[in-house]
C-alpha positions as CSV (number, residue, x, y, z in Angstrom):
1,X,-18.6,158.9,-6.9
2,X,-14.9,160.6,-6.4
3,X,-14.1,160.5,-2.7
4,X,-12.1,163.6,-1.5
5,X,-9.5,163.6,0.8
6,X,-7.6,166.0,3.0
7,X,-4.2,164.9,4.4
8,X,-5.6,161.4,3.8
9,X,-8.7,161.6,6.3
10,X,-12.0,162.0,4.8
11,X,-13.9,165.2,4.5
12,X,-16.1,164.3,7.3
13,X,-13.2,163.3,9.5
14,X,-11.4,166.5,8.9
15,X,-11.6,168.7,12.0
16,X,-8.8,171.3,11.6
17,X,-6.9,172.5,8.2
18,X,-3.3,172.0,7.9
19,X,-0.8,174.4,9.2
20,X,-0.2,177.3,6.9
21,X,-3.9,177.1,5.0
22,X,-6.0,180.0,4.8
23,X,-7.0,182.1,8.2
24,X,-9.9,182.5,10.5
25,X,-12.1,185.7,10.0
26,X,-11.5,187.0,13.6
27,X,-13.8,190.2,13.4
28,X,-15.9,192.1,10.9
29,X,-16.5,195.8,10.7
30,X,-18.8,197.4,8.2
31,X,-19.8,200.9,7.7
32,X,-22.6,201.4,5.1
33,X,-24.1,205.0,4.1
34,X,-27.4,205.6,1.5
35,X,-26.6,209.6,1.5
36,X,-26.2,210.8,-2.0
37,X,-23.4,213.2,-2.2
38,X,-22.8,215.6,-5.6
39,X,-19.6,217.2,-6.3
40,X,-17.6,219.3,-8.6
41,X,-14.3,219.0,-6.7
42,X,-11.4,217.3,-8.2
43,X,-10.1,216.9,-4.2
44,X,-10.6,213.6,-2.5
45,X,-13.1,213.8,-0.1
46,X,-14.1,211.0,2.9
47,X,-17.1,208.7,2.1
48,X,-16.7,206.0,4.5
49,X,-14.9,205.5,7.4
50,X,-14.4,202.0,9.6
51,X,-12.1,201.7,12.6
52,X,-11.0,198.0,13.6
53,X,-8.3,197.5,16.0
54,X,-6.6,193.8,15.1
55,X,-6.0,191.2,18.0
56,X,-2.4,190.1,16.5
57,X,0.8,192.1,14.7
58,X,0.0,189.1,12.1
59,X,-3.2,189.8,11.4
60,X,-4.3,190.8,7.7
61,X,-7.0,193.1,7.0
62,X,-9.3,192.1,4.1
63,X,-10.9,195.2,2.5
64,X,-14.1,195.1,0.8
65,X,-15.7,198.1,-0.5
66,X,-18.6,199.0,-3.2
67,X,-19.4,202.2,-4.1
68,X,-22.2,203.4,-6.6
69,X,-20.9,206.3,-9.0
70,X,-22.7,208.7,-11.5
71,X,-21.4,211.3,-13.8
72,X,-24.0,214.1,-14.3
73,X,-25.0,216.9,-16.9
74,X,-22.8,215.7,-20.0
75,X,-23.1,219.0,-21.6
76,X,-20.9,220.7,-19.2
77,X,-17.9,218.3,-20.0
78,X,-15.9,215.2,-19.7
79,X,-15.8,213.6,-16.0
80,X,-15.5,210.6,-14.1
81,X,-15.2,209.3,-10.7
82,X,-12.1,208.5,-8.6
83,X,-12.0,206.2,-5.3
84,X,-9.1,205.3,-3.0
85,X,-8.8,203.8,0.2
86,X,-6.8,204.9,3.0
87,X,-5.0,203.4,6.4
88,X,-5.0,206.2,8.4
89,X,-3.5,209.4,6.4
90,X,-1.6,206.4,4.0
91,X,-3.0,206.1,0.9
92,X,-3.2,202.2,0.3
93,X,-3.9,202.3,-3.2
94,X,-6.1,204.0,-6.0
95,X,-8.9,202.1,-7.3
96,X,-10.0,204.1,-10.5
97,X,-10.1,206.9,-12.4
98,X,-12.4,206.7,-14.9
99,X,-15.3,204.9,-13.0
100,X,-18.6,206.5,-14.9
101,X,-16.4,208.2,-17.4
102,X,-18.3,210.3,-19.6
103,X,-17.7,211.8,-22.9
104,X,-20.8,213.5,-23.1
105,X,-23.1,211.4,-25.3
106,X,-25.3,210.5,-22.5
107,X,-26.8,212.6,-19.5
108,X,-25.8,210.2,-17.1
109,X,-23.0,207.5,-16.9
110,X,-22.8,205.0,-13.9
111,X,-21.3,202.3,-12.7
112,X,-20.7,200.8,-9.3
113,X,-17.3,201.0,-8.2
114,X,-16.2,197.9,-6.2
115,X,-12.8,196.6,-5.2
116,X,-11.0,194.8,-2.4
117,X,-7.6,195.0,-0.9
118,X,-5.5,192.7,1.4
119,X,-3.7,195.0,4.1
120,X,-1.0,194.1,6.6
121,X,-0.6,196.6,9.2
122,X,1.5,194.9,11.7
123,X,-0.3,196.8,14.1
124,X,-2.8,195.8,17.4
125,X,-3.6,199.9,17.6
126,X,-7.0,200.8,16.5
127,X,-6.4,201.7,12.5
128,X,-9.0,203.9,10.4
129,X,-9.8,202.7,7.1
130,X,-11.5,205.4,4.9
131,X,-12.9,205.2,1.1
132,X,-12.6,208.8,-0.3
133,X,-14.1,209.9,-4.0
134,X,-13.3,212.9,-6.2
135,X,-14.3,214.3,-9.8
136,X,-11.4,213.6,-12.1
137,X,-11.8,216.3,-14.3
138,X,-13.2,219.9,-13.9
139,X,-15.9,219.2,-16.2
140,X,-19.8,218.7,-14.4
141,X,-20.6,216.8,-11.4
142,X,-20.3,213.4,-10.3
143,X,-22.1,211.9,-7.4
144,X,-22.1,208.7,-5.2
145,X,-24.9,206.9,-3.8
146,X,-27.4,208.3,-6.2
147,X,-30.8,207.1,-6.2
148,X,-30.2,206.4,-2.6
149,X,-28.1,203.5,-3.5
150,X,-25.9,202.4,-0.7
151,X,-22.2,202.5,-0.6
152,X,-20.4,199.8,2.0
153,X,-16.7,199.4,3.4
154,X,-16.3,195.8,5.0
155,X,-12.9,195.3,7.0
156,X,-12.4,191.7,8.0
157,X,-9.4,190.7,10.2
158,X,-7.8,187.7,9.1
159,X,-5.7,185.5,11.2
160,X,-2.0,185.9,10.4
């Protein structure tokens, strides 16, 4: 049996991690929806919104989101779902532009867009994070939360 140690101590006697190792989760906020939205729009629209107020300017916000996506009606044209995450009005990252892409070979194409992002907001004011979606082409419908599948946005404040 191997003996595992940390700073020359057995794991059972370790009471704290060494300086600079990891951060403690200070708070968790989550937003969930099961409401199906269908659109042909190629303009981003809000799906999930969650607010968090960091306790320190050195805190990091770890963002996790899962969005069930579907491209509908392949007879109309190629399309796919685009997803992005915003901090207030600032786009942090576009996470997909070809989620559930369909080249007209099947009636439906569906996938779950899952992504995470580590944000460093440098703020102690309330911050609003949003997950947004849109159709990437002007051909056919896309939907999110089809068949009552749930979408989620989870924010975790990590001590800096």
